[in-house]
C-alpha atoms as one frame of an Amber mdcrd trajectory, in Angstrom:
protein
   8.909 -21.990   9.768   8.588 -20.861   6.153   6.185 -22.485   3.786   6.948
 -23.018   0.134   4.942 -20.758  -2.162   2.407 -22.600  -4.250   3.453 -22.594
  -7.910   1.033 -21.152 -10.426  -0.697 -23.538 -12.761  -0.327 -23.171 -16.519
  -3.957 -22.034 -16.740  -3.413 -19.332 -14.090  -0.336 -18.020 -15.890  -2.138
 -17.943 -19.235  -5.092 -16.129 -17.664  -2.796 -13.528 -16.066  -0.886 -12.949
 -19.298  -4.104 -12.683 -21.282  -5.537 -10.163 -18.821  -2.353  -8.050 -18.935
  -2.319  -8.095 -22.736  -5.927  -6.936 -22.838  -5.171  -4.154 -20.326  -2.168
  -3.065 -22.367  -4.120  -3.072 -25.634  -6.859  -1.000 -24.005  -4.379   1.509
 -22.599  -2.820   1.920 -26.059  -6.228   2.780 -27.491  -6.715   5.519 -24.910
  -3.206   6.932 -25.125  -3.358   7.292 -28.921  -6.285   9.712 -28.523  -4.251
  11.861 -26.161  -1.373  12.092 -28.633  -3.460  13.288 -31.580  -3.485  17.005
 -30.776   0.063  18.102 -30.127  -0.363  21.670 -31.308   1.141  24.438 -29.217
  -0.859  27.092 -27.451  -0.349  30.688 -28.600   1.708  31.358 -25.457   3.951
  28.353 -26.165   4.441  29.508 -29.743   5.360  32.993 -28.577   7.858  31.576
 -26.089   9.421  29.238 -28.665   9.822  32.056 -31.162  11.418  34.235 -28.483
  13.935  31.483 -27.755  14.715  31.193 -31.454  15.267  34.949 -31.611  17.642
  34.782 -28.624  19.844  32.137 -30.226  19.693  33.559 -33.733  23.066  35.279
 -33.262  24.799  31.955 -32.561  22.790  29.566 -34.749  21.041  29.604 -38.112
  17.634  27.962 -38.467  17.285  25.463 -41.289  13.717  26.673 -41.979  11.841
  29.940 -41.812  10.269  30.535 -38.353   6.825  30.860 -39.980   7.050  27.249
 -41.108   7.628  26.015 -37.556   4.084  26.610 -36.339
């Protein structure tokens, strides 16, 4: 015998939505700090420049490689 689920009240729904919005706003604050420093490590730069050198026979860069880092 299955029982019908109890529907949420308007107050419960509003409280859940409000809590989720606050959680989301808080997570956005924390994630923006993580995105601030997107600079490459020296090893990543070296690797990227080596890839550019490998494809330089088939493609032409629109900028000088020195301006990429």
